[in-house]
DOGUVEX-311434 format. One record per residue: residue in one letter; x, z, y of N, C-alpha, C in turn. Coordinates in steps of 0.05 Angstrom, whole numbers, padded with zeros to 5 digits, always signed. Example, Ala and Ser with C-alpha at 12.3 -4.5 7.8 and 13.67 -1.06 7.14 Angstrom:
a+00264+00156-00114+00246+00156-00090+00264+00156-00066 s+00257+00142-00045+00273+00143-00021+00258+00157+00001 
//
This chain:
m-00280+00518+00074-00263+00520+00097-00244+00496+00098 r-00234+00487+00075-00215+00465+00074-00227+00439+00085 l-00254+00435+00080-00267+00411+00091-00266+00410+00121 f-00271+00433+00134-00270+00433+00163-00242+00429+00174 q-00222+00440+00160-00195+00436+00168-00188+00406+00167 r-00197+00392+00147-00191+00363+00145-00205+00348+00167 k-00230+00355+00173-00244+00342+00195-00230+00347+00221 d-00221+00372+00226-00207+00378+00250-00181+00362+00252 r-00167+00359+00230-00142+00344+00230-00147+00314+00235 t-00169+00304+00225-00177+00276+00230-00180+00271+00260 e-00194+00290+00273-00199+00286+00302-00173+00289+00317 e-00156+00308+00309-00130+00311+00322-00113+00285+00320 q-00114+00273+00297-00099+00249+00292-00110+00226+00309 r-00136+00224+00310-00148+00203+00326-00140+00206+00356 l-00141+00230+00366-00133+00235+00394-00103+00230+00398 a-00087+00237+00379-00058+00232+00381-00051+00202+00382 i-00065+00187+00366-00061+00158+00366-00070+00146+00393 a-00093+00155+00403-00102+00145+00429-00083+00153+00451 e-00072+00177+00450-00053+00186+00470-00027+00170+00468 f-00018+00163+00444+00006+00147+00441+00003+00121+00456 w-00020+00107+00452-00023+00081+00465-00028+00083+00495 r-00040+00106+00504-00042+00110+00533-00014+00113+00546 w+00003+00129+00532+00031+00132+00542+00045+00105+00541 w+00042+00091+00519+00056+00066+00515+00050+00046+00538 e+00026+00045+00547+00019+00026+00568+00036+00030+00593 s+00042+00055+00599+00058+00061+00623+00088+00059+00617 a+00097+00061+00592+00125+00062+00585+00137+00036+00576 r+00120+00017+00566+00130-00006+00552+00148-00024+00570 g+00141-00026+00596+00157-00042+00614+00185-00031+00618 d+00186-00005+00622+00212+00008+00626+00229+00008+00601 l+00216+00010+00578+00231+00009+00553+00242-00019+00548 d+00227-00039+00555+00237-00067+00553+00262-00070+00570 k+00261-00061+00595+00285-00063+00612+00309-00048+00601 a+00303-00024+00590+00325-00008+00579+00338-00022+00555 i+00322-00034+00538+00333-00048+00514+00350-00072+00523 r+00340-00087+00543+00355-00110+00553+00381-00101+00566 a+00381-00077+00577+00406-00067+00589+00424-00053+00569 g+00414-00051+00544+00430-00039+00523+00431-00008+00524 a+00410+00003+00537+00410+00032+00540+00382+00044+00534 p+00372+00041+00509+00345+00053+00503+00346+00082+00496 q+00370+00095+00494+00372+00122+00484+00353+00142+00498 p+00349+00140+00525+00332+00160+00538+00303+00160+00527 f+00295+00139+00514+00267+00137+00504+00264+00149+00476 v+00286+00154+00462+00285+00162+00434+00269+00188+00431 g+00275+00207+00447+00261+00233+00445+00232+00232+00450 v+00224+00217+00471+00195+00216+00478+00179+00200+00458 i+00192+00178+00447+00178+00163+00426+00174+00181+00401 s+00195+00196+00394+00193+00214+00371+00171+00235+00376 e+00170+00245+00400+00149+00266+00406+00121+00255+00402 h+00116+00230+00411+00089+00219+00409+00083+00211+00380 v+00103+00201+00365+00098+00195+00337+00094+00220+00321 n+00110+00241+00326+00107+00266+00311+00080+00279+00316 a+00068+00274+00340+00042+00285+00346+00021+00273+00328 i+00025+00248+00319+00006+00235+00300+00011+00247+00272 h+00036+00247+00263+00043+00261+00238+00074+00263+00238 r+00083+00287+00231+00112+00293+00233+00129+00277+00213 e+00117+00266+00192+00132+00252+00172+00131+00222+00175 l+00117+00212+00196+00119+00183+00202+00147+00177+00212 e+00156+00153+00207+00182+00143+00217+00177+00120+00236 w+00196+00116+00255+00193+00094+00274+00220+00081+00279 e+00219+00057+00289+00243+00043+00297+00237+00020+00316 l+00256+00013+00332+00255-00010+00349+00272-00032+00337 t+00261-00057+00336+00275-00079+00324+00271-00104+00341 p+00288-00124+00337+00281-00150+00349+00254-00160+00337 g+00238-00173+00354+00213-00183+00345+00215-00209+00329 l+00194-00216+00315+00192-00242+00302+00182-00263+00321 a+00160-00257+00335+00149-00276+00355+00151-00265+00383 a+00161-00241+00386+00164-00228+00412+00193-00220+00416 h+00200-00210+00440+00228-00201+00444+00234-00176+00428 h+00215-00158+00426+00220-00132+00413+00197-00126+00393 g+00204-00110+00373+00184-00100+00355+00185-00070+00354 l+00161-00058+00352+00159-00029+00349+00146-00024+00322 i+00159-00009+00305+00149-00003+00278+00144+00027+00275 v+00120+00034+00267+00114+00062+00258+00105+00060+00229 t+00119+00072+00211+00115+00068+00183+00112+00093+00167 a+00098+00091+00145+00095+00113+00126+00120+00116+00109 a+00138+00096+00110+00163+00096+00095+00159+00101+00065 g+00138+00088+00054+00133+00090+00026+00116+00113+00017 r+00108+00131+00035+00092+00154+00028+00062+00146+00027 p+00049+00144+00004+00021+00135+00003+00003+00151+00021 e+00008+00178+00023-00010+00195+00038-00009+00189+00068 l+00011+00174+00077+00013+00168+00106+00007+00139+00112 r+00002+00122+00092-00003+00094+00098-00028+00090+00115 a-00049+00104+00110-00073+00101+00126-00068+00109+00155 t-00052+00130+00159-00046+00138+00186-00031+00117+00201 a-00011+00105+00188+00005+00084+00201-00013+00059+00206 a-00031+00053+00187-00049+00031+00191-00068+00035+00214 r-00078+00060+00217-00096+00066+00240-00081+00064+00266 w-00056+00073+00266-00039+00070+00291-00037+00041+00298 l-00032+00024+00278-00030-00005+00284-00056-00017+00293 a-00078-00009+00280-00105-00020+00287-00112-00014+00316 a-00101+00008+00328-00107+00015+00356-00087+00002+00375 a-00068-00013+00365-00047-00024+00383-00058-00046+00401 p-00046-00051+00424-00054-00073+00440-00046-00099+00427 a-00057-00121+00437-00050-00147+00426-00021-00153+00431 p-00007-00164+00411+00022-00171+00416+00024-00192+00438 d+00047-00192+00451+00052-00212+00473+00080-00222+00470 e+00090-00235+00490+00117-00246+00487+00139-00225+00488 t+00132-00201+00498+00151-00179+00500+00151-00161+00475 w+00127-00153+00466+00124-00133+00445+00106-00142+00423 e+00114-00135+00398+00096-00137+00375+00098-00111+00359 y+00079-00106+00341+00076-00080+00329+00072-00084+00299 h+00084-00065+00283+00083-00066+00254+00080-00038+00243 s+00067-00036+00220+00064-00010+00206+00081-00009+00181 v+00097-00030+00175+00115-00030+00153+00142-00042+00162 r+00163-00034+00149+00189-00046+00156+00190-00075+00146 r+00200-00093+00162+00200-00121+00155+00226-00127+00140 a+00225-00150+00127+00249-00159+00113+00271-00167+00134 d+00296-00162+00126+00318-00170+00144+00341-00179+00126 p+00339-00204+00115+00360-00214+00096+00387-00216+00109 t+00390-00215+00136+00416-00217+00148+00434-00193+00141 v+00422-00171+00132+00437-00148+00125+00455-00154+00101 f+00448-00174+00085+00464-00181+00061+00490-00194+00069 e+00494-00199+00095+00520-00210+00104+00538-00187+00115 s+00529-00162+00112+00543-00140+00125+00556-00121+00105 v+00570-00101+00116+00581-00079+00101+00566-00054+00110 i+00556-00038+00092+00542-00013+00099+00559+00010+00090 a+00557+00032+00106+00574+00055+00101+00556+00080+00095 f+00564+00095+00075+00552+00121+00069+00574+00141+00069 g+00579+00153+00092+00602+00171+00094+00627+00154+00091 d+00644+00162+00073+00669+00148+00068+00666+00124+00050 i+00642+00120+00039+00637+00098+00020+00627+00074+00034 k+00640+00051+00029+00631+00026+00042+00624+00006+00020 l+00601-00008+00024+00593-00027+00004+00588-00054+00018 e+00598-00075+00006+00593-00102+00015+00566-00111+00004 v+00547-00114+00021+00519-00119+00011+00517-00146-00003 d+00534-00165+00004+00531-00192-00008+00539-00192-00038 k+00549-00169-00048+00556-00168-00076+00533-00156-00093 v+00511-00149-00080+00488-00139-00096+00477-00162-00113 r+00470-00155-00138+00457-00174-00156+00435-00159-00170 y+00417-00175-00182+00393-00164-00195+00389-00176-00222 a+00375-00162-00239+00362-00173-00262+00332-00168-00258 f+00316-00187-00265+00287-00183-00261+00271-00199-00281 t+00246-00189-00285+00227-00201-00303+00200-00203-00289 v+00188-00226-00289+00162-00230-00277+00141-00223-00299 d+00125-00203-00293+00103-00194-00311+00077-00206-00301 d+00070-00230-00311+00046-00243-00302+00021-00228-00308 d+00020-00214-00331-00004-00199-00338-00011-00177-00318 r+00010-00163-00309+00006-00141-00290+00009-00149-00261 g+00019-00173-00256+00022-00183-00229+00044-00169-00213 h+00067-00164-00226+00089-00153-00211+00116-00161-00224 v+00138-00156-00210+00165-00163-00219+00180-00137-00225 d+00190-00134-00249+00207-00111-00256+00236-00117-00248 v+00249-00098-00235+00275-00104-00222+00296-00083-00230 m+00320-00093-00235+00343-00076-00238+00365-00085-00219 c+00376-00066-00204+00396-00072-00183+00424-00065-00193 y+00444-00082-00186+00471-00077-00194+00490-00083-00170 h+00511-00067-00167+00532-00072-00148+00558-00063-00162 p+00580-00078-00159+00605-00070-00172+00614-00042-00165 s+00607-00032-00142+00615-00005-00134+00599+00017-00146 f+00577+00010-00160+00560+00031-00172+00576+00047-00193 a+00596+00035-00204+00612+00050-00224+00627+00073-00212 d+00630+00073-00186+00646+00094-00172+00630+00111-00153 v+00604+00109-00153+00588+00125-00134+00567+00140-00150 p+00557+00163-00139+00537+00179-00153+00511+00163-00156 e+00495+00172-00175+00470+00157-00181+00450+00158-00158 d+00449+00180-00143+00430+00181-00121+00437+00160-00100 l+00463+00154-00096+00470+00133-00078+00463+00106-00089 q+00466+00102-00115+00458+00077-00128+00428+00072-00123 a+00412+00093-00126+00383+00091-00121+00378+00084-00092 q+00392+00097-00074+00387+00092-00045+00394+00063-00038 v+00416+00054-00048+00424+00026-00043+00403+00007-00055 t+00393+00013-00078+00373-00004-00091+00349-00007-00074 y+00337+00016-00065+00312+00015-00050+00317+00002-00022 l+00339+00008-00010+00345-00003+00016+00347-00034+00015 t+00362-00044-00005+00366-00072-00007+00340-00087-00013 l+00323-00075-00029+00297-00087-00035+00280-00089-00010 d+00280-00068+00006+00265-00069+00031+00276-00090+00050 w+00303-00091+00052+00315-00112+00069+00309-00140+00059 l+00309-00143+00033+00305-00170+00022+00276-00179+00024 l+00257-00161+00018+00229-00169+00014+00210-00158+00036 g+00218-00137+00049+00200-00123+00067+00186-00101+00052 e+00180-00079+00066+00169-00055+00054+00143-00060+00039 d+00125-00076+00051+00099-00080+00038+00101-00097+00013 r+00118-00117+00013+00121-00134-00011+00133-00118-00034 v+00152-00100-00028+00163-00084-00049+00141-00067-00062 e+00125-00054-00045+00105-00036-00056+00082-00050-00070 i+00077-00075-00063+00054-00089-00075+00063-00105-00100 w+00086-00119-00098+00093-00138-00119+00116-00130-00137 v+00130-00108-00131+00152-00100-00148+00142-00077-00166 g+00147-00080-00192+00139-00059-00211+00161-00039-00215 p+00168-00031-00240+00189-00012-00244+00215-00021-00232 i+00229-00002-00219+00255-00007-00206+00276+00010-00219 h+00298-00003-00226+00320+00011-00239+00346+00003-00225 w+00368+00016-00232+00395+00009-00222+00415+00015-00245 s+00437+00001-00243+00456+00004-00265+00485-00001-00255 a+00504+00014-00267+00532+00009-00261+00543-00013-00279 a+00527-00023-00298+00536-00044-00315+00524-00071-00306 a+00540-00091-00304+00530-00117-00294+00509-00129-00313 p+00488-00140-00303+00468-00153-00321+00480-00177-00335 a+00469-00184-00358+00479-00207-00373+00477-00232-00357 v+00455-00236-00343+00451-00260-00326+00444-00250-00298 p+00464-00244-00282+00459-00233-00255+00445-00254-00237 k+00425-00245-00222+00410-00263-00204+00416-00254-00175 t+00417-00274-00157+00422-00269-00129+00398-00258-00116 p+00401-00245-00092+00378-00236-00077+00359-00259-00071 e+00369-00283-00065+00351-00305-00060+00334-00313-00084 e+00345-00310-00108+00329-00316-00132+00307-00295-00135 l+00313-00270-00130+00293-00250-00133+00271-00254-00112 r+00279-00260-00087+00259-00265-00066+00241-00288-00073 g+00253-00309-00085+00237-00332-00093+00216-00325-00114 a+00224-00308-00133+00205-00300-00154+00182-00284-00143 v+00188-00266-00125+00167-00249-00112+00149-00267-00095 d+00161-00285-00080+00145-00303-00063+00126-00320-00080 a+00136-00330-00102+00119-00346-00120+00095-00330-00131 l+00101-00305-00138+00079-00288-00148+00059-00281-00126 a+00069-00275-00102+00051-00269-00080+00035-00293-00072 e+00046-00316-00073+00031-00340-00065+00008-00345-00084 r+00010-00337-00109-00012-00340-00128-00035-00321-00120 g-00027-00299-00107-00047-00280-00097-00057-00261-00118 d-00077-00246-00111-00089-00226-00130-00106-00241-00150 r-00113-00227-00171-00131-00238-00191-00146-00216-00204 w-00170-00223-00214-00186-00204-00229-00180-00207-00259 a-00172-00185-00271-00165-00185-00299-00184-00169-00316 v-00191-00179-00339-00208-00164-00358-00191-00148-00377 m-00198-00123-00380-00184-00105-00399-00204-00094-00419 e-00196-00090-00444-00213-00080-00465-00199-00058-00480 g-00215-00040-00490-00203-00018-00506-00225-00002-00519 t-00217+00021-00530-00235+00039-00544-00232+00067-00532 g-00255+00079-00525-00255+00106-00514-00251+00127-00535 k-00249+00153-00526-00245+00175-00544-00269+00178-00563 d-00292+00168-00555-00316+00169-00572-00317+00147-00592 g-00296+00129-00592-00295+00107-00611-00311+00083-00602 l-00324+00084-00579-00340+00062-00569-00323+00042-00553 h-00332+00017-00553-00317-00004-00539-00320+00000-00509 r-00298-00005-00495-00298-00003-00465-00287-00029-00454 t-00297-00038-00431-00286-00061-00417-00281-00052-00388 a-00263-00066-00375-00257-00061-00347-00251-00088-00333 l-00258-00090-00309-00251-00113-00292-00235-00101-00268 v-00210-00111-00265-00191-00098-00246-00179-00119-00228 n-00178-00113-00202-00165-00130-00182-00135-00124-00182 l-00119-00141-00193-00090-00137-00195-00075-00153-00174 p-00052-00143-00164-00040-00117-00170-00056-00094-00157 l-00062-00074-00173-00078-00051-00164-00059-00031-00151 r-00050-00037-00126-00031-00021-00112-00043-00012-00085 s-00040+00013-00079-00052+00024-00054-00042+00010-00029 a-00017-00001-00030-00006-00014-00007-00021-00039+00001 r-00037-00050-00017-00053-00074-00011-00076-00066+00008 w-00085-00041+00007-00107-00031+00023-00098-00006+00037 p-00079-00007+00056-00066+00017+00066-00085+00036+00081 r-00107+00026+00092-00125+00043+00107-00145+00058+00090 f-00148+00049+00065-00169+00060+00047-00158+00083+00031 d-00163+00107+00039-00150+00131+00028-00169+00149+00011 t-00194+00141+00009-00213+00157-00006-00226+00142-00028 h-00225+00153-00052-00236+00140-00076-00265+00149-00080 l-00283+00129-00083-00311+00134-00089-00316+00124-00117 a-00323+00141-00136-00331+00133-00163-00362+00132-00164 v-00372+00108-00166-00401+00104-00167-00409+00100-00196 a-00424+00119-00207-00432+00119-00235-00460+00109-00239 l-00463+00087-00255-00489+00075-00259-00496+00077-00289 p-00516+00093-00296-00526+00093-00323-00543+00068-00327 y-00541+00055-00351-00558+00031-00355-00574+00035-00381 r-00597+00022-00381-00616+00025-00404-00609+00005-00426 g-00606-00020-00419-00602-00041-00439-00575-00037-00453 d-00574-00040-00480-00549-00037-00494-00551-00052-00521 d-00527-00057-00532-00526-00068-00559-00515-00046-00578 e-00507-00054-00602-00498-00034-00620-00472-00020-00611 h-00458-00032-00592-00434-00020-00581-00439-00004-00556 k-00465-00001-00549-00473+00013-00524-00462+00000-00499 l-00459-00026-00500-00452-00042-00476-00478-00054-00464 p-00478-00061-00439-00502-00070-00425-00513-00096-00436 s-00539-00099-00435-00552-00125-00442-00548-00144-00418 d-00556-00169-00422-00553-00189-00401-00568-00180-00376 g-00592-00169-00380-00608-00161-00356-00594-00139-00341 s-00584-00119-00355-00570-00097-00342-00545-00107-00328 m-00531-00125-00341-00506-00136-00330-00512-00150-00303 q-00533-00166-00302-00540-00179-00278-00547-00159-00256 g-00561-00138-00263-00568-00118-00244-00544-00104-00233 m-00524-00098-00250-00500-00085-00241-00483-00103-00222 e-00482-00129-00229-00468-00147-00212-00480-00149-00184 a-00507-00149-00183-00521-00150-00157-00516-00124-00142 f-00516-00101-00156-00512-00076-00142-00483-00074-00132 e-00464-00084-00147-00436-00084-00138-00433-00101-00113 d-00447-00124-00113-00446-00141-00089-00457-00126-00065 a-00479-00111-00069-00490-00095-00047-00471-00074-00037 l-00456-00062-00055-00436-00042-00047-00414-00055-00030 e-00405-00079-00038-00385-00093-00022-00395-00099+00006 q-00420-00107+00008-00432-00112+00035-00434-00086+00050 a-00440-00064+00037-00444-00038+00051-00417-00029+00063 v-00395-00031+00048-00370-00021+00059-00358-00041+00079 g-00364-00066+00076-00354-00086+00095-00323-00085+00097 g-00313-00085+00122-00284-00084+00126-00272-00056+00124 d-00289-00036+00118-00279-00009+00117-00274+00001+00088 g-00275-00017+00069-00270-00009+00041-00268-00033+00023 a-00264-00028-00003-00261-00050-00022-00269-00040-00050 v-00283-00056-00065-00287-00051-00093-00263-00062-00108 v-00249-00044-00122-00223-00053-00134-00225-00055-00165 a-00245-00044-00177-00247-00045-00206-00274-00034-00215 h-00282-00040-00240-00304-00025-00253-00298-00022-00282 e-00309-00001-00294-00306+00005-00322-00334+00008-00335 t-00337-00003-00359-00363-00003-00371-00361+00005-00400 g-00380+00022-00409-00381+00030-00437-00396+00056-00440 g-00407+00061-00464-00420+00086-00470-00444+00091-00452 m-00459+00069-00445-00483+00071-00429-00478+00078-00399 l-00453+00073-00390-00446+00080-00362-00427+00060-00351 r-00432+00050-00327-00412+00035-00312-00402+00052-00289 t-00376+00053-00285-00364+00066-00262-00351+00045-00244 i-00361+00044-00219-00350+00025-00200-00330+00040-00182 h-00306+00030-00180-00285+00044-00164-00283+00030-00137 v-00289+00046-00116-00289+00037-00089-00270+00054-00073 y-00254+00041-00056-00237+00056-00038-00245+00050-00009 v-00247+00071+00007-00256+00068+00035-00238+00084+00054 d-00241+00076+00079-00228+00090+00101-00244+00115+00108 a-00232+00139+00105-00247+00164+00109-00255+00168+00138 h-00242+00153+00156-00248+00156+00185-00271+00139+00194 t-00285+00126+00175-00308+00108+00182-00333+00119+00168 g-00355+00104+00171-00380+00111+00158-00384+00098+00131 a-00362+00088+00119-00365+00072+00094-00377+00090+00072 r-00367+00114+00069-00377+00131+00048-00408+00136+00051 a-00416+00141+00075-00445+00145+00080-00461+00120+00073 r-00450+00097+00079-00464+00073+00073-00467+00068+00042 v-00446+00076+00028-00447+00074-00002-00468+00094-00012 e-00468+00118-00002-00488+00138-00010-00517+00127-00005 a-00520+00114+00018-00547+00104+00025-00555+00081+00006 a-00536+00068-00006-00543+00046-00025-00550+00055-00052 l-00544+00080-00060-00548+00089-00087-00577+00087-00097 p-00597+00093-00081-00624+00091-00091-00632+00063-00099 g-00616+00043-00092-00622+00016-00100-00618+00010-00130 w-00605+00029-00144-00601+00026-00172-00625+00037-00187 t-00638+00021-00204-00664+00027-00216-00664+00034-00245 e-00641+00034-00259-00640+00040-00287-00632+00068-00294 g-00633+00085-00274-00625+00113-00277-00616+00123-00250 k-00607+00148-00249-00597+00159-00224-00568+00153-00219 a-00562+00137-00199-00534+00131-00192-00522+00156-00179 k-00497+00162-00186-00483+00185-00175-00457+00176-00163 l-00448+00192-00143-00423+00186-00129-00406+00211-00128 s-00380+00208-00134-00361+00229-00129-00339+00218-00112 a-00330+00234-00093-00310+00225-00073-00285+00242-00076 t-00261+00229-00074-00236+00243-00077-00216+00231-00057 y-00202+00248-00042-00181+00238-00025-00158+00229-00043 d-00151+00203-00042-00133+00192-00062-00117+00168-00050 p-00100+00174-00031-00085+00152-00018-00066+00137-00037 g-00058+00149-00059-00040+00137-00077-00053+00122-00100 f-00080+00120-00099-00096+00106-00120-00091+00118-00148 e-00087+00144-00149-00082+00157-00175-00107+00156-00193 r-00131+00155-00181-00155+00155-00196-00159+00129-00212 v-00144+00108-00205-00146+00083-00220-00119+00076-00232 g-00101+00096-00234-00075+00091-00245-00075+00081-00273 h-00095+00089-00289-00097+00080-00317-00104+00051-00319 l-00113+00039-00297-00121+00011-00297-00099-00007-00284 a-00079+00005-00272-00060-00010-00256-00041-00027-00273 g-00038-00020-00298-00020-00035-00316+00009-00026-00314 
//
């Protein structure tokens, strides 16, 4: 019964997204005029109604555009289970023009660091925020600790809120989720405090290097050697539309004393993995594989609203060293590969 409920919800969501953009076509001109007149409030309720119809936990906002006059953002606000929904909303958007542009993540806004923000009676000068950070090249992320002089006088939940808000303002929601690792906050000043600009520079430098494939090695519970090849940083935000994990298990015949594949089997697995990448095309990605104990598991993530899973299933008979098997799991947070993320 659960399967049918999910399929029904998928169709409801698709129709709600289509309805949003039908309404938008008739409303965008009037909203543009209202914003220019400084009176967009009458549109707040109707925008919320259409966004809530897609999913009640999505968030939205109107902002100045980067290349257009205005920007419309509909975002998962850091919730992995909603990233694919926001990405599908964006994929259905009209082409941006000089008036409107569209985003599915909150953009960076460093100008906020020139302001004072208020939380009830508490006011914080944002330009006093400082960070300590460490670039972890092996795992492809930056570990961050946030500090503000006022943290000594405010509750810890507010310290956390300020930390996450300032990181989003500094880097943009997607860069935080992809390139920032463990996040902490402290009422004690770091030994060598770094400015927001220095942190942004470190993240920019890491992002400019791009992703990389890393080899990992270890020993399984059976005492046998294991290897893995992983596309780092292995973060779901890199592939926001791909919410379903496909584990493709390939038994292999050739092995050495460690039960690892022979050269012939290795070549066959590489060719099969290439075939899977072609099968999913733009609707999925191979993000890692693990090998050992006479089995290779290829980790593929796909968009559940497409035919990518069916295309992977159709490719399975192409493996000739045993029966290839597939298991599928709804996994928008990439929990199935969490042990490989570093």
